[in-house]
C-alpha positions in Angstrom: 5.7 18.7 15.7 6.2 20.0 12.2 5.9 17.3 9.5 6.1 17.3 5.7 4.3 14.7 3.6 5.5 14.4 0.1 2.2 13.4 -1.4 -0.4 13.0 1.3 -3.6 12.7 -0.8 -3.5 9.0 -1.8 -5.3 5.9 -0.5 -3.0 5.3 2.5 -1.6 8.7 3.0 -4.9 10.5 3.3 -5.7 8.4 6.5 -2.3 9.3 7.9 -2.9 13.0 7.0 -6.2 13.0 8.9 -4.7 11.3 12.0 -1.7 13.6 12.0 -4.0 16.6 12.1 -6.2 15.1 14.8 -3.1 14.7 16.9 -2.2 18.4 16.5 0.7 17.9 14.2 1.6 21.0 12.0 1.3 19.2 8.7 2.5 20.3 5.3 1.7 18.5 2.0 4.1 18.9 -0.9 2.5 17.9 -4.2 1.8 19.3 -7.6 -1.9 19.7 -6.8 -3.1 17.7 -9.8 -3.7 14.3 -8.2 -7.2 12.7 -7.9 -7.2 13.3 -4.1 -7.9 16.5 -2.4 -5.8 17.9 0.6 -7.5 17.3 3.9 -8.7 20.5 5.5 -6.1 21.8 8.0 -3.1 20.6 6.1 -0.9 23.3 4.6 -0.3 22.8 0.9 3.0 23.5 -0.8 2.8 23.3 -4.5 5.9 21.9 -6.2 7.0 18.9 -8.2 9.2 16.6 -6.1 11.0 15.5 -9.3 12.3 19.1 -9.7 14.8 19.6 -6.8 15.3 23.3 -7.6 11.5 23.9 -7.6 11.2 22.2 -4.3 14.0 24.1 -2.7 12.5 27.3 -3.7 9.0 26.3 -2.5 10.2 25.1 0.9 11.9 28.4 1.6 14.5 27.0 4.0 11.8 25.4 6.3 13.1 22.7 8.6 10.9 19.7 9.6 10.8 17.3 12.6 9.9 14.6 10.1 9.5 14.1 6.4 7.5 11.2 4.8 7.9 10.4 1.1 4.9 8.6 -0.2 5.8 8.8 -3.8 9.4 7.6 -4.1 9.7 4.6 -6.3 13.3 4.6 -7.7 16.8 5.2 -6.4 16.9 8.6 -8.2 13.9 9.7 -6.1 15.8 8.8 -2.9 18.9 10.5 -4.1 16.9 13.7 -4.6 15.4 13.4 -1.2 18.7 12.9 0.6 20.0 16.0 -1.1 16.9 18.1 -0.2 16.5 17.0 3.4 20.1 16.4 4.6 20.3 18.7 7.6 16.7 19.9 7.1 14.9 17.1 9.0 15.4 15.1 12.2 13.6 12.1 10.7 13.1 10.9 7.1 10.6 8.1 6.5 10.5 6.2 3.2 7.3 4.3 2.3 8.6 1.2 0.8 6.5 -2.0 0.3 6.2 -5.5 1.7 6.6 -6.8 -1.8 10.4 -6.4 -1.2 10.4 -9.5 1.0 11.8 -12.8 -0.4 9.6 -14.4 -3.1 9.0 -17.3 -2.9 9.2 -17.1 0.8 11.3 -19.6 2.8 8.8 -19.3 5.7 5.1 -18.2 5.8 5.7 -15.8 8.7 7.3 -12.5 7.7 9.4 -10.5 10.0 11.6 -7.5 9.3 14.6 -9.9 9.2 13.1 -11.9 6.4 15.5 -11.6 3.4 14.7 -9.3 0.6 14.4 -10.4 -3.0 11.7 -10.4 -5.7 12.6 -11.8 -9.2 9.1 -11.4 -10.4 8.3 -7.7 -10.1 10.4 -4.7 -11.1 8.4 -2.4 -8.7 9.7 -4.5 -5.8 13.2 -4.5 -7.0 13.2 -0.7 -7.4 11.9 -0.4 -3.8 14.7 -2.7 -2.6 17.3 -0.5 -4.4 15.8 2.6 -2.7 16.1 0.9 0.7 19.7 0.0 0.0 20.5 3.6 -0.8 18.9 4.8 2.4 20.7 2.1 4.5 24.0 3.3 3.0 23.2 6.9 3.7 22.4 6.1 7.3 25.6 4.0 7.8 27.9 6.4 6.1 26.6 9.8 7.0 23.9 9.3 9.7 21.0 10.3 7.5 18.1 9.8 9.8 16.1 7.3 7.8 13.3 4.9 8.7 11.9 2.4 6.2 8.2 1.5 6.4 6.7 -1.4 4.4 2.9 -1.5 4.0 1.3 -4.6 2.5 -2.1 -4.5 0.8 -3.7 -1.5 2.6 -7.1 -0.2 1.6 -9.6 2.5 2.4 -13.2 3.4 1.7 -12.6 4.7 -1.8 -11.5 1.4 -3.4 -12.2 -2.3 -3.2 -9.1 -4.4 -2.4 -8.7 -7.6 -4.4 -6.0 -9.4 -6.3 -7.8 -9.1 -9.6 -10.4 -6.6 -10.7 -10.3 -4.5 -7.5 -10.1 -0.7 -6.9 -13.3 0.4 -8.8 -16.8 -1.1 -8.7 -16.2 -3.7 -11.3 -15.8 -6.7 -8.9 -19.1 -5.9 -7.1 -21.0 -5.3 -10.3 -19.7 -8.6 -11.7 -20.6 -10.5 -8.5 -24.1 -9.1 -8.5 -24.6 -10.1 -12.1 -23.5 -13.7 -11.4 -20.2 -13.5 -13.3 -17.4 -15.8 -12.4 -14.8 -14.2 -10.1 -11.2 -15.2 -10.7 -9.2 -16.3 -7.6 -5.6 -17.0 -8.2 -4.2 -20.4 -7.2 -6.5 -22.7 -5.1 -7.7 -19.8 -3.0 -6.2 -21.2 0.1 -3.0 -19.2 0.4 -3.0 -16.8 3.3 -3.1 -13.1 3.1 -3.4 -9.9 5.2 -5.7 -7.0 4.5 -4.9 -3.8 6.4 -7.3 -0.8 6.7 -5.6 2.5 6.1 -6.7 3.9 9.5 -4.9 1.1 11.3 -1.8 1.7 9.2 -2.0 5.4 10.2 -1.8 4.6 13.9 1.5 2.8 13.4 3.0 5.3 11.1 2.1 8.4 13.1 3.5 6.7 16.2 6.8 6.3 14.5 7.3 9.9 13.5 9.9 11.7 15.5 10.5 8.5 17.4 14.3 8.2 18.0 14.3 4.4 18.3 12.9 4.2 14.7 15.9 5.9 13.1 17.9 3.4 11.0 15.2 0.8 11.4 12.8 -1.0 9.1 9.1 -1.8 10.0 6.1 -3.3 8.3 2.7 -2.2 9.6 -0.2 -4.5 8.9 -3.2 -6.1 10.4 -2.9 -9.3 12.5 -6.0 -10.8 10.9 -5.1 -13.7 8.5 -7.5 -14.7 5.7 -7.4 -17.1 2.8 -8.1 -15.5 -0.6 -11.3 -17.6 -0.9 -12.5 -16.1 2.4 -11.5 -12.6 1.2 -13.7 -12.8 -1.9 -16.5 -14.4 0.0 -16.4 -11.7 2.6 -16.6 -9.1 -0.2 -19.6 -10.9 -1.6 -21.3 -11.2 1.8 -20.9 -7.4 2.2 -22.5 -7.0 -1.2 -25.3 -9.4 -0.4 -24.4 -12.1 -2.9 -22.7 -15.5 -2.9 -19.9 -15.0 -5.4 -19.1 -17.6 -8.1 -15.4 -18.3 -7.7 -13.2 -19.9 -10.2 -9.6 -20.9 -9.3 -7.0 -20.3 -12.0 -3.2 -20.6 -11.6 -1.3 -17.3 -11.3 1.1 -18.4 -14.1 -1.9 -18.8 -16.4 -3.2 -15.4 -15.6 0.2 -13.9 -16.1 0.2 -15.2 -19.7 -2.7 -12.9 -20.4 -1.7 -9.8 -18.5 1.9 -9.3 -17.3 0.8 -6.4 -15.1 -1.6 -8.4 -13.1 0.8 -11.4 -13.2 3.6 -9.3 -11.6 1.3 -8.4 -8.7 0.5 -12.1 -8.3 3.8 -13.9 -8.8 5.6 -11.0 -7.1 3.3 -10.8 -4.2 -0.2 -12.3 -3.7 0.5 -15.8 -5.0 2.4 -16.6 -1.8 1.1 -16.6 1.7 1.9 -13.5 3.7 1.4 -13.5 7.4 3.2 -10.6 9.2 4.7 -10.5 12.7 4.1 -7.0 13.9 6.0 -7.3 17.1 8.7 -4.8 16.1 6.3 -1.9 15.4 4.3 -2.7 18.5 7.5 -2.3 20.5 8.3 1.0 18.9 4.7 2.3 19.2 3.3 1.1 22.5 -0.4 0.4 22.3 -0.5 0.0 18.5 -3.0 -2.6 17.5 -4.9 -3.0 14.2 -8.6 -3.1 15.1 -10.5 -3.0 11.8 -11.5 -6.5 10.7 -11.8 -7.0 7.0 -15.5 -7.7 7.2 -16.0 -4.3 8.8 -13.6 -2.5 6.5 -15.2 -3.8 3.3 -18.5 -2.8 4.7 -17.2 0.8 4.9 -16.1 0.6 1.3 -19.5 -0.5 0.0 -21.1 2.2 2.1 -18.9 4.8 0.5 -19.7 3.6 -3.0 -23.4 3.5 -2.1 -23.5 7.2 -1.2 -23.1 8.3 -4.8 -24.0 6.2 -7.9 -21.3 8.1 -9.9 -18.7 6.3 -7.8 -19.8 2.9 -9.1 -17.6 2.9 -12.2 -17.3 -0.4 -14.0 -14.4 -1.3 -16.3 -15.6 -3.2 -19.3 -12.0 -3.7 -20.3 -11.4 -5.5 -17.0 -14.6 -7.6 -17.5 -13.4 -8.6 -21.0 -10.0 -9.6 -19.7 -11.5 -11.7 -17.0 -13.9 -13.4 -19.4 -11.1 -14.1 -21.8 -8.9 -15.7 -19.1 -11.8 -17.8 -17.9 -12.8 -19.0 -21.3 -9.2 -19.9 -22.2 -8.8 -21.7 -18.9 -12.0 -23.7 -19.3 -11.1 -24.6 -22.8 -7.7 -25.8 -21.7 -9.1 -27.9 -18.9 -9.2 -31.6 -19.8 
């Protein structure tokens, strides 16, 4: 199978790149070559800017692909470019959307692919919804062979997943120094953490799969955790008992609209995913990495090189400012 990844060196896509190569897929990565990630050995790099359709056309040199996956499409204009580029040049086009597109606040805690879409809190999610609508229309009107895939919070070894203060080493450093760790809400809403290697199994199983064309899938773990248990699991992996403080998402949003959008538009609400649909399309698919094991892998990666343990003082100051204001406001 000949597959093109647009992107392919990010947090989720790198795991999919590795698995595709392991399975003997002839894999091409189209990117500008300036991202933080490095192409996985064995993948064939095509240097071009996907935002420049003429440049991409010249770089692809009339190649045709069994499947194309766009990891970096965020707005309808990006999808419009893709349809123009790959109409007639691929048997299967996969758009990486986001589970943030699902109805917020949810009418039911269990999310299926038939859950309504709608997110008034986050422009990122609304843009993804608009992308999906354009692809659905292209499939209906011209048979463009699109599949929509919606990851939820998917992490790998190179960053620490958390609602606030994640990604770099700031959260662990703060925990180890006894600093208060903000948990939005009461810490009891339910959430799903998915390891990128588990997501990869589902995605690669969909590529070139005829029953996936015209369909929508989310791919997540089946493990369900409260946010308190997520932070305590991170602390346990770091060898500390974290000091948690619960602060309403709306209060946090007043201090940082970026973090607030990610909370009110996603993590403030329980998200439990029914993965029956992808399991039907990809027989044998099952997420196997428990969060306690996955976070252990993260800390092991950070521990191999002290230079990876970057701490953001800006994030620390923001968290301290939010906590101080909240404690001052508390009767």
